[in-house]
N, CA, C and O atoms as a Tripos MOL2 file, in Angstrom:
@<TRIPOS>MOLECULE
protein
  244   243    61     0     0
PROTEIN
NO_CHARGES

@<TRIPOS>ATOM
      1 N           9.5960   -1.2160  -17.6420 N.3       1 MET1
      2 CA          8.5140   -0.3770  -17.6140 C.3       1 MET1
      3 C           8.2000    0.8010  -17.1770 C.2       1 MET1
      4 O           7.7110    0.8320  -16.0480 O.2       1 MET1
      5 N           8.3520    1.9240  -17.8130 N.am      2 PRO2
      6 CA          8.1510    3.4470  -17.2630 C.3       2 PRO2
      7 C           6.2970    3.5220  -16.9050 C.2       2 PRO2
      8 O           5.2780    3.0180  -17.3790 O.2       2 PRO2
      9 N           6.6800    4.5330  -15.7130 N.am      3 ALA3
     10 CA          5.0670    4.7200  -15.3560 C.3       3 ALA3
     11 C           4.9390    5.6930  -16.3900 C.2       3 ALA3
     12 O           5.7710    6.4690  -16.8600 O.2       3 ALA3
     13 N           3.6250    5.4830  -16.6760 N.am      4 LYS4
     14 CA          2.8040    6.5650  -17.7190 C.3       4 LYS4
     15 C           1.9230    7.8880  -17.0390 C.2       4 LYS4
     16 O           1.2010    8.6750  -17.6530 O.2       4 LYS4
     17 N           2.2090    7.8650  -15.6540 N.am      5 SER5
     18 CA          1.5020    8.8280  -15.3310 C.3       5 SER5
     19 C           2.1950    9.4090  -13.8920 C.2       5 SER5
     20 O           2.8260    8.6220  -13.1870 O.2       5 SER5
     21 N           2.0560   10.7000  -13.5360 N.am      6 LYS6
     22 CA          2.7100   11.0750  -11.7520 C.3       6 LYS6
     23 C           1.8460    9.6830  -11.0080 C.2       6 LYS6
     24 O           2.3440    8.6770  -10.5030 O.2       6 LYS6
     25 N           1.0090    9.8970  -11.0940 N.am      7 ALA7
     26 CA         -0.1660    8.9890   -9.7170 C.3       7 ALA7
     27 C           0.5060    7.6840   -9.8640 C.2       7 ALA7
     28 O           0.9330    7.2630   -8.7880 O.2       7 ALA7
     29 N           0.7770    6.7420  -11.1150 N.am      8 GLN8
     30 CA          1.1790    5.3370  -11.0930 C.3       8 GLN8
     31 C           2.6280    5.3730  -10.6540 C.2       8 GLN8
     32 O           3.1610    4.3490  -10.2270 O.2       8 GLN8
     33 N           3.4190    6.7650  -10.7640 N.am      9 GLN9
     34 CA          4.5390    6.5590  -10.0580 C.3       9 GLN9
     35 C           4.7020    6.6380   -8.6220 C.2       9 GLN9
     36 O           5.4540    5.9460   -7.9360 O.2       9 GLN9
     37 N           3.8990    7.5800   -8.2290 N.am     10 LYS10
     38 CA          3.9370    7.8240   -6.8330 C.3      10 LYS10
     39 C           3.2780    6.3160   -6.0420 C.2      10 LYS10
     40 O           3.7640    5.7100   -5.0880 O.2      10 LYS10
     41 N           2.1380    6.0290   -6.7510 N.am     11 ALA11
     42 CA          1.7720    4.6690   -6.3250 C.3      11 ALA11
     43 C           2.8140    3.3950   -5.9370 C.2      11 ALA11
     44 O           2.8450    2.6280   -4.9740 O.2      11 ALA11
     45 N           3.5700    3.5230   -7.0280 N.am     12 ALA12
     46 CA          4.7050    2.2380   -7.0090 C.3      12 ALA12
     47 C           6.0010    2.6780   -6.3040 C.2      12 ALA12
     48 O           6.9730    1.9260   -6.2270 O.2      12 ALA12
     49 N           5.9800    4.1350   -5.7040 N.am     13 GLY13
     50 CA          6.8090    4.2090   -4.7080 C.3      13 GLY13
     51 C           6.2370    3.9900   -3.3650 C.2      13 GLY13
     52 O           6.9000    3.4240   -2.4960 O.2      13 GLY13
     53 N           5.1810    4.3610   -3.1820 N.am     14 ALA14
     54 CA          4.2730    3.9260   -2.1350 C.3      14 ALA14
     55 C           4.4200    2.3710   -1.8350 C.2      14 ALA14
     56 O           4.8400    1.9860   -0.7440 O.2      14 ALA14
     57 N           4.0840    1.5620   -2.7720 N.am     15 ALA15
     58 CA          4.1550    0.1270   -2.7490 C.3      15 ALA15
     59 C           5.2810   -0.2730   -2.5500 C.2      15 ALA15
     60 O           5.3550   -1.2000   -1.7430 O.2      15 ALA15
     61 N           6.4290    0.1660   -3.0940 N.am     16 LEU16
     62 CA          8.0230   -0.5640   -2.9130 C.3      16 LEU16
     63 C           8.4170   -0.1120   -1.5530 C.2      16 LEU16
     64 O           9.4610   -0.5540   -1.0730 O.2      16 LEU16
     65 N           7.4470    0.9940   -0.6750 N.am     17 SER17
     66 CA          8.0970    1.2640    0.7930 C.3      17 SER17
     67 C           7.4440    0.3160    1.3890 C.2      17 SER17
     68 O           8.0180    0.0470    2.4440 O.2      17 SER17
     69 N           6.2780   -0.4900    1.1790 N.am     18 ALA18
     70 CA          5.9360   -1.4700    1.9480 C.3      18 ALA18
     71 C           6.2030   -2.5830    1.5750 C.2      18 ALA18
     72 O           5.9840   -3.5220    2.3400 O.2      18 ALA18
     73 N           6.7210   -2.7950    0.3630 N.am     19 LYS19
     74 CA          7.6890   -4.2670    0.2210 C.3      19 LYS19
     75 C           8.5700   -4.0470    0.6730 C.2      19 LYS19
     76 O           8.8630   -5.1630    1.1040 O.2      19 LYS19
     77 N           9.6240   -3.1860    1.0740 N.am     20 ARG20
     78 CA         10.5270   -3.2430    1.8560 C.3      20 ARG20
     79 C          10.5140   -3.1380    3.2500 C.2      20 ARG20
     80 O          11.5120   -3.2240    3.9670 O.2      20 ARG20
     81 N           9.2830   -2.9370    3.6480 N.am     21 GLY21
     82 CA          9.1780   -3.0040    4.7780 C.3      21 GLY21
     83 C           9.0880   -1.4540    5.7860 C.2      21 GLY21
     84 O           8.7630   -1.4280    6.9730 O.2      21 GLY21
     85 N           9.4020   -0.4580    5.0890 N.am     22 GLU22
     86 CA          9.4000    0.7760    5.4010 C.3      22 GLU22
     87 C           8.2340    1.5470    6.1980 C.2      22 GLU22
     88 O           8.2810    2.2160    7.2300 O.2      22 GLU22
     89 N           7.3170    1.2550    5.4580 N.am     23 THR23
     90 CA          5.5990    1.5780    5.6900 C.3      23 THR23
     91 C           4.9870    0.3110    5.9360 C.2      23 THR23
     92 O           5.4720   -0.7330    5.5010 O.2      23 THR23
     93 N           3.8540    0.3630    6.6730 N.am     24 ALA24
     94 CA          2.8840   -0.6450    6.7330 C.3      24 ALA24
     95 C           2.2180   -0.8740    5.6190 C.2      24 ALA24
     96 O           2.0660    0.0790    4.8540 O.2      24 ALA24
     97 N           1.7820   -1.9080    5.3380 N.am     25 LYS25
     98 CA          0.7940   -2.5480    4.1270 C.3      25 LYS25
     99 C          -0.4880   -1.9360    4.1930 C.2      25 LYS25
    100 O          -1.1020   -1.6130    3.1750 O.2      25 LYS25
    101 N          -0.9680   -1.7410    5.4760 N.am     26 SER26
    102 CA         -1.9610   -1.5970    6.2410 C.3      26 SER26
    103 C          -2.6460   -0.2600    5.7130 C.2      26 SER26
    104 O          -3.8260   -0.0790    5.4120 O.2      26 SER26
    105 N          -1.4050    0.7630    5.6810 N.am     27 ALA27
    106 CA         -1.7820    1.9660    5.2890 C.3      27 ALA27
    107 C          -1.5240    2.2500    3.8510 C.2      27 ALA27
    108 O          -0.9010    3.2440    3.4790 O.2      27 ALA27
    109 N          -1.8760    1.6120    3.2840 N.am     28 LEU28
    110 CA         -1.8390    2.0020    1.6480 C.3      28 LEU28
    111 C          -2.9570    1.6640    1.2340 C.2      28 LEU28
    112 O          -3.6710    0.8280    1.7880 O.2      28 LEU28
    113 N          -3.3680    2.5900   -0.3060 N.am     29 LYS29
    114 CA         -5.0090    2.4520   -0.9580 C.3      29 LYS29
    115 C          -4.6360    1.9880   -1.9310 C.2      29 LYS29
    116 O          -3.5090    1.6670   -2.3080 O.2      29 LYS29
    117 N          -5.7060    1.9330   -2.4290 N.am     30 GLY30
    118 CA         -5.8590    1.4120   -4.0140 C.3      30 GLY30
    119 C          -5.0230    0.8830   -4.6160 C.2      30 GLY30
    120 O          -4.7880   -0.2600   -4.2250 O.2      30 GLY30
    121 N          -4.0570    1.4670   -5.9860 N.am     31 ALA31
    122 CA         -3.5160    0.5110   -6.6610 C.3      31 ALA31
    123 C          -2.3110    0.2340   -5.7650 C.2      31 ALA31
    124 O          -1.6870   -0.8180   -5.9030 O.2      31 ALA31
    125 N          -1.9870    1.0840   -4.9110 N.am     32 SER32
    126 CA         -0.3010    0.9270   -4.4790 C.3      32 SER32
    127 C          -0.5530   -0.5680   -3.7500 C.2      32 SER32
    128 O           0.2720   -1.4810   -3.7780 O.2      32 SER32
    129 N          -1.7180   -0.6190   -3.1650 N.am     33 ARG33
    130 CA         -2.0570   -1.6920   -2.2320 C.3      33 ARG33
    131 C          -1.9000   -3.4910   -3.1890 C.2      33 ARG33
    132 O          -1.3350   -4.4830   -2.7280 O.2      33 ARG33
    133 N          -2.4350   -3.4060   -4.2360 N.am     34 GLU34
    134 CA         -2.8310   -4.1330   -5.1680 C.3      34 GLU34
    135 C          -1.1560   -4.2080   -5.9230 C.2      34 GLU34
    136 O          -1.0010   -5.3000   -6.4700 O.2      34 GLU34
    137 N          -0.2630   -3.5380   -6.0130 N.am     35 MET35
    138 CA          0.9070   -3.2310   -6.8820 C.3      35 MET35
    139 C           1.8940   -4.3450   -5.6390 C.2      35 MET35
    140 O           2.8870   -4.9980   -5.9620 O.2      35 MET35
    141 N           1.3550   -4.3060   -4.3980 N.am     36 VAL36
    142 CA          3.0600   -4.7350   -3.4050 C.3      36 VAL36
    143 C           2.4930   -6.2500   -3.6040 C.2      36 VAL36
    144 O           3.4160   -7.0630   -3.5610 O.2      36 VAL36
    145 N           1.3640   -6.7690   -3.7850 N.am     37 ASP37
    146 CA          0.8880   -8.2000   -4.0090 C.3      37 ASP37
    147 C           1.4270   -9.0340   -5.4200 C.2      37 ASP37
    148 O           1.8200  -10.1960   -5.5250 O.2      37 ASP37
    149 N           1.2970   -8.0930   -6.3250 N.am     38 SER38
    150 CA          1.2970   -8.6680   -7.9830 C.3      38 SER38
    151 C           2.4210   -8.1820   -8.4960 C.2      38 SER38
    152 O           2.7220   -8.7920   -9.5220 O.2      38 SER38
    153 N           3.3780   -7.1010   -8.1330 N.am     39 MET39
    154 CA          4.8240   -7.1850   -8.5920 C.3      39 MET39
    155 C           5.9210   -7.2420   -7.2850 C.2      39 MET39
    156 O           5.9900   -7.0720   -6.0680 O.2      39 MET39
    157 N           6.8580   -7.6790   -8.6890 N.am     40 SER40
    158 CA          8.4970   -7.8470   -7.9520 C.3      40 SER40
    159 C           8.9420   -6.4590   -7.3630 C.2      40 SER40
    160 O           8.3940   -5.3650   -7.4920 O.2      40 SER40
    161 N           9.9140   -6.7500   -6.7840 N.am     41 GLU41
    162 CA         10.4980   -5.3730   -5.6690 C.3      41 GLU41
    163 C          11.0220   -4.4540   -7.2010 C.2      41 GLU41
    164 O          10.7590   -3.2830   -7.4750 O.2      41 GLU41
    165 N          11.8870   -5.5280   -8.0780 N.am     42 LYS42
    166 CA         12.7230   -5.0630   -9.0850 C.3      42 LYS42
    167 C          11.5860   -3.9330  -10.1010 C.2      42 LYS42
    168 O          11.7760   -2.7710  -10.4600 O.2      42 LYS42
    169 N          10.3850   -4.8700  -10.3400 N.am     43 GLN43
    170 CA          9.5160   -3.9470  -11.2110 C.3      43 GLN43
    171 C           8.8100   -2.8240  -10.6580 C.2      43 GLN43
    172 O           8.4010   -2.0130  -11.4900 O.2      43 GLN43
    173 N           8.5300   -2.5440   -9.2250 N.am     44 LEU44
    174 CA          8.1590   -1.6310   -8.5300 C.3      44 LEU44
    175 C           9.2880   -0.6300   -8.2820 C.2      44 LEU44
    176 O           8.9100    0.4470   -7.8200 O.2      44 LEU44
    177 N          10.5500   -0.7670   -8.4890 N.am     45 GLU45
    178 CA         11.8550   -0.0340   -8.5770 C.3      45 GLU45
    179 C          11.8140    0.4740   -9.7660 C.2      45 GLU45
    180 O          11.8250    1.6930   -9.5970 O.2      45 GLU45
    181 N          11.7690    0.2140  -10.9960 N.am     46 LYS46
    182 CA         11.4630    0.7000  -12.2740 C.3      46 LYS46
    183 C          10.3070    1.3640  -12.7260 C.2      46 LYS46
    184 O          10.4150    2.0270  -13.7580 O.2      46 LYS46
    185 N           8.9930    1.3000  -12.0270 N.am     47 LEU47
    186 CA          8.3070    2.3850  -12.1460 C.3      47 LEU47
    187 C           8.4380    3.6990  -11.2000 C.2      47 LEU47
    188 O           8.1160    4.8450  -11.5150 O.2      47 LEU47
    189 N           8.9380    3.3020  -10.0770 N.am     48 ALA48
    190 CA          8.9720    4.2510   -8.7620 C.3      48 ALA48
    191 C          10.0430    5.3480   -9.4470 C.2      48 ALA48
    192 O           9.7820    6.5470   -9.3560 O.2      48 ALA48
    193 N          11.4640    4.8200  -10.2520 N.am     49 ALA49
    194 CA         12.3860    5.5580  -10.6390 C.3      49 ALA49
    195 C          12.1240    6.1230  -11.8780 C.2      49 ALA49
    196 O          13.1090    6.6050  -12.4370 O.2      49 ALA49
    197 N          10.6520    6.2230  -12.6830 N.am     50 THR50
    198 CA         10.6770    6.9400  -13.5530 C.3      50 THR50
    199 C          10.4650    8.3810  -13.4110 C.2      50 THR50
    200 O           9.7110    8.7390  -12.5060 O.2      50 THR50
    201 N          10.9220    9.1240  -14.0380 N.am     51 LYS51
    202 CA         10.7540   10.8900  -13.7990 C.3      51 LYS51
    203 C           9.2920   11.4250  -14.0890 C.2      51 LYS51
    204 O           8.5590   11.1130  -15.0270 O.2      51 LYS51
    205 N           9.0530   12.2930  -13.0690 N.am     52 ARG52
    206 CA          7.7820   12.8660  -13.2050 C.3      52 ARG52
    207 C           7.6850   14.0980  -14.2380 C.2      52 ARG52
    208 O           6.5890   14.6040  -14.4790 O.2      52 ARG52
    209 N           8.3410   14.3550  -14.5700 N.am     53 LYS53
    210 CA          8.8580   15.6760  -15.1930 C.3      53 LYS53
    211 C           8.1440   15.3020  -16.8560 C.2      53 LYS53
    212 O           8.5640   14.4190  -17.6040 O.2      53 LYS53
    213 N           7.0710   16.1710  -17.1210 N.am     54 GLY54
    214 CA          6.3390   15.8510  -18.3340 C.3      54 GLY54
    215 C           5.1660   15.1400  -18.1640 C.2      54 GLY54
    216 O           4.2090   15.3320  -18.9140 O.2      54 GLY54
    217 N           5.1400   14.3950  -17.3210 N.am     55 LYS55
    218 CA          4.1230   13.0570  -17.0690 C.3      55 LYS55
    219 C           2.4130   13.7420  -16.8270 C.2      55 LYS55
    220 O           2.3550   14.6030  -15.9480 O.2      55 LYS55
    221 N           1.3180   13.4630  -17.4170 N.am     56 PRO56
    222 CA          0.2200   13.8500  -16.7940 C.3      56 PRO56
    223 C          -0.2740   13.2290  -15.5290 C.2      56 PRO56
    224 O          -0.2090   12.0120  -15.3530 O.2      56 PRO56
    225 N          -0.7100   13.9610  -14.7500 N.am     57 GLU57
    226 CA         -1.5640   13.3200  -13.1840 C.3      57 GLU57
    227 C          -1.8970   11.9760  -13.2960 C.2      57 GLU57
    228 O          -1.4750   11.0010  -12.6740 O.2      57 GLU57
    229 N          -3.1100   12.1220  -14.6070 N.am     58 HIS58
    230 CA         -3.7120   10.7300  -14.5630 C.3      58 HIS58
    231 C          -3.4500   10.6460  -16.1830 C.2      58 HIS58
    232 O          -3.0920   11.5380  -16.9520 O.2      58 HIS58
    233 N          -3.7620    9.2280  -16.4400 N.am     59 VAL59
    234 CA         -3.8490    8.9560  -18.0460 C.3      59 VAL59
    235 C          -5.4670    8.8090  -18.0810 C.2      59 VAL59
    236 O          -6.2050    8.4220  -17.1760 O.2      59 VAL59
    237 N          -5.7230    9.1360  -19.0970 N.am     60 LYS60
    238 CA         -7.4890    9.0060  -19.6290 C.3      60 LYS60
    239 C          -7.3420    7.7730  -20.5240 C.2      60 LYS60
    240 O          -6.4850    7.6050  -21.3910 O.2      60 LYS60
    241 N          -8.4660    6.8180  -20.1120 N.am     61 SER61
    242 CA         -8.5500    6.0190  -20.7260 C.3      61 SER61
    243 C          -8.8900    6.1510  -22.2890 C.2      61 SER61
    244 O          -8.9810    5.1420  -22.9890 O.2      61 SER61
@<TRIPOS>BOND
     1     1     2 1
     2     2     3 1
     3     3     4 2
     4     3     5 am
     5     5     6 1
     6     6     7 1
     7     7     8 2
     8     7     9 am
     9     9    10 1
    10    10    11 1
    11    11    12 2
    12    11    13 am
    13    13    14 1
    14    14    15 1
    15    15    16 2
    16    15    17 am
    17    17    18 1
    18    18    19 1
    19    19    20 2
    20    19    21 am
    21    21    22 1
    22    22    23 1
    23    23    24 2
    24    23    25 am
    25    25    26 1
    26    26    27 1
    27    27    28 2
    28    27    29 am
    29    29    30 1
    30    30    31 1
    31    31    32 2
    32    31    33 am
    33    33    34 1
    34    34    35 1
    35    35    36 2
    36    35    37 am
    37    37    38 1
    38    38    39 1
    39    39    40 2
    40    39    41 am
    41    41    42 1
    42    42    43 1
    43    43    44 2
    44    43    45 am
    45    45    46 1
    46    46    47 1
    47    47    48 2
    48    47    49 am
    49    49    50 1
    50    50    51 1
    51    51    52 2
    52    51    53 am
    53    53    54 1
    54    54    55 1
    55    55    56 2
    56    55    57 am
    57    57    58 1
    58    58    59 1
    59    59    60 2
    60    59    61 am
    61    61    62 1
    62    62    63 1
    63    63    64 2
    64    63    65 am
    65    65    66 1
    66    66    67 1
    67    67    68 2
    68    67    69 am
    69    69    70 1
    70    70    71 1
    71    71    72 2
    72    71    73 am
    73    73    74 1
    74    74    75 1
    75    75    76 2
    76    75    77 am
    77    77    78 1
    78    78    79 1
    79    79    80 2
    80    79    81 am
    81    81    82 1
    82    82    83 1
    83    83    84 2
    84    83    85 am
    85    85    86 1
    86    86    87 1
    87    87    88 2
    88    87    89 am
    89    89    90 1
    90    90    91 1
    91    91    92 2
    92    91    93 am
    93    93    94 1
    94    94    95 1
    95    95    96 2
    96    95    97 am
    97    97    98 1
    98    98    99 1
    99    99   100 2
   100    99   101 am
   101   101   102 1
   102   102   103 1
   103   103   104 2
   104   103   105 am
   105   105   106 1
   106   106   107 1
   107   107   108 2
   108   107   109 am
   109   109   110 1
   110   110   111 1
   111   111   112 2
   112   111   113 am
   113   113   114 1
   114   114   115 1
   115   115   116 2
   116   115   117 am
   117   117   118 1
   118   118   119 1
   119   119   120 2
   120   119   121 am
   121   121   122 1
   122   122   123 1
   123   123   124 2
   124   123   125 am
   125   125   126 1
   126   126   127 1
   127   127   128 2
   128   127   129 am
   129   129   130 1
   130   130   131 1
   131   131   132 2
   132   131   133 am
   133   133   134 1
   134   134   135 1
   135   135   136 2
   136   135   137 am
   137   137   138 1
   138   138   139 1
   139   139   140 2
   140   139   141 am
   141   141   142 1
   142   142   143 1
   143   143   144 2
   144   143   145 am
   145   145   146 1
   146   146   147 1
   147   147   148 2
   148   147   149 am
   149   149   150 1
   150   150   151 1
   151   151   152 2
   152   151   153 am
   153   153   154 1
   154   154   155 1
   155   155   156 2
   156   155   157 am
   157   157   158 1
   158   158   159 1
   159   159   160 2
   160   159   161 am
   161   161   162 1
   162   162   163 1
   163   163   164 2
   164   163   165 am
   165   165   166 1
   166   166   167 1
   167   167   168 2
   168   167   169 am
   169   169   170 1
   170   170   171 1
   171   171   172 2
   172   171   173 am
   173   173   174 1
   174   174   175 1
   175   175   176 2
   176   175   177 am
   177   177   178 1
   178   178   179 1
   179   179   180 2
   180   179   181 am
   181   181   182 1
   182   182   183 1
   183   183   184 2
   184   183   185 am
   185   185   186 1
   186   186   187 1
   187   187   188 2
   188   187   189 am
   189   189   190 1
   190   190   191 1
   191   191   192 2
   192   191   193 am
   193   193   194 1
   194   194   195 1
   195   195   196 2
   196   195   197 am
   197   197   198 1
   198   198   199 1
   199   199   200 2
   200   199   201 am
   201   201   202 1
   202   202   203 1
   203   203   204 2
   204   203   205 am
   205   205   206 1
   206   206   207 1
   207   207   208 2
   208   207   209 am
   209   209   210 1
   210   210   211 1
   211   211   212 2
   212   211   213 am
   213   213   214 1
   214   214   215 1
   215   215   216 2
   216   215   217 am
   217   217   218 1
   218   218   219 1
   219   219   220 2
   220   219   221 am
   221   221   222 1
   222   222   223 1
   223   223   224 2
   224   223   225 am
   225   225   226 1
   226   226   227 1
   227   227   228 2
   228   227   229 am
   229   229   230 1
   230   230   231 1
   231   231   232 2
   232   231   233 am
   233   233   234 1
   234   234   235 1
   235   235   236 2
   236   235   237 am
   237   237   238 1
   238   238   239 1
   239   239   240 2
   240   239   241 am
   241   241   242 1
   242   242   243 1
   243   243   244 2
@<TRIPOS>SUBSTRUCTURE
     1 MET1         2 RESIDUE 1 A MET
     2 PRO2         6 RESIDUE 1 A PRO
     3 ALA3        10 RESIDUE 1 A ALA
     4 LYS4        14 RESIDUE 1 A LYS
     5 SER5        18 RESIDUE 1 A SER
     6 LYS6        22 RESIDUE 1 A LYS
     7 ALA7        26 RESIDUE 1 A ALA
     8 GLN8        30 RESIDUE 1 A GLN
     9 GLN9        34 RESIDUE 1 A GLN
    10 LYS10       38 RESIDUE 1 A LYS
    11 ALA11       42 RESIDUE 1 A ALA
    12 ALA12       46 RESIDUE 1 A ALA
    13 GLY13       50 RESIDUE 1 A GLY
    14 ALA14       54 RESIDUE 1 A ALA
    15 ALA15       58 RESIDUE 1 A ALA
    16 LEU16       62 RESIDUE 1 A LEU
    17 SER17       66 RESIDUE 1 A SER
    18 ALA18       70 RESIDUE 1 A ALA
    19 LYS19       74 RESIDUE 1 A LYS
    20 ARG20       78 RESIDUE 1 A ARG
    21 GLY21       82 RESIDUE 1 A GLY
    22 GLU22       86 RESIDUE 1 A GLU
    23 THR23       90 RESIDUE 1 A THR
    24 ALA24       94 RESIDUE 1 A ALA
    25 LYS25       98 RESIDUE 1 A LYS
    26 SER26      102 RESIDUE 1 A SER
    27 ALA27      106 RESIDUE 1 A ALA
    28 LEU28      110 RESIDUE 1 A LEU
    29 LYS29      114 RESIDUE 1 A LYS
    30 GLY30      118 RESIDUE 1 A GLY
    31 ALA31      122 RESIDUE 1 A ALA
    32 SER32      126 RESIDUE 1 A SER
    33 ARG33      130 RESIDUE 1 A ARG
    34 GLU34      134 RESIDUE 1 A GLU
    35 MET35      138 RESIDUE 1 A MET
    36 VAL36      142 RESIDUE 1 A VAL
    37 ASP37      146 RESIDUE 1 A ASP
    38 SER38      150 RESIDUE 1 A SER
    39 MET39      154 RESIDUE 1 A MET
    40 SER40      158 RESIDUE 1 A SER
    41 GLU41      162 RESIDUE 1 A GLU
    42 LYS42      166 RESIDUE 1 A LYS
    43 GLN43      170 RESIDUE 1 A GLN
    44 LEU44      174 RESIDUE 1 A LEU
    45 GLU45      178 RESIDUE 1 A GLU
    46 LYS46      182 RESIDUE 1 A LYS
    47 LEU47      186 RESIDUE 1 A LEU
    48 ALA48      190 RESIDUE 1 A ALA
    49 ALA49      194 RESIDUE 1 A ALA
    50 THR50      198 RESIDUE 1 A THR
    51 LYS51      202 RESIDUE 1 A LYS
    52 ARG52      206 RESIDUE 1 A ARG
    53 LYS53      210 RESIDUE 1 A LYS
    54 GLY54      214 RESIDUE 1 A GLY
    55 LYS55      218 RESIDUE 1 A LYS
    56 PRO56      222 RESIDUE 1 A PRO
    57 GLU57      226 RESIDUE 1 A GLU
    58 HIS58      230 RESIDUE 1 A HIS
    59 VAL59      234 RESIDUE 1 A VAL
    60 LYS60      238 RESIDUE 1 A LYS
    61 SER61      242 RESIDUE 1 A SER
């Protein structure tokens, strides 16, 4: 599942870093903190690998 926005891609990258132990989970905020617990490393890799070019900063509901 590719990221729908730049913000979602960045949050997935931060969550993936925490999941791998490269950064502290306590340093995360918002969506990235929730992603660490609710998604597998493979799912986070897919989101984080999404290209940012052409993506909106945030998706409007």
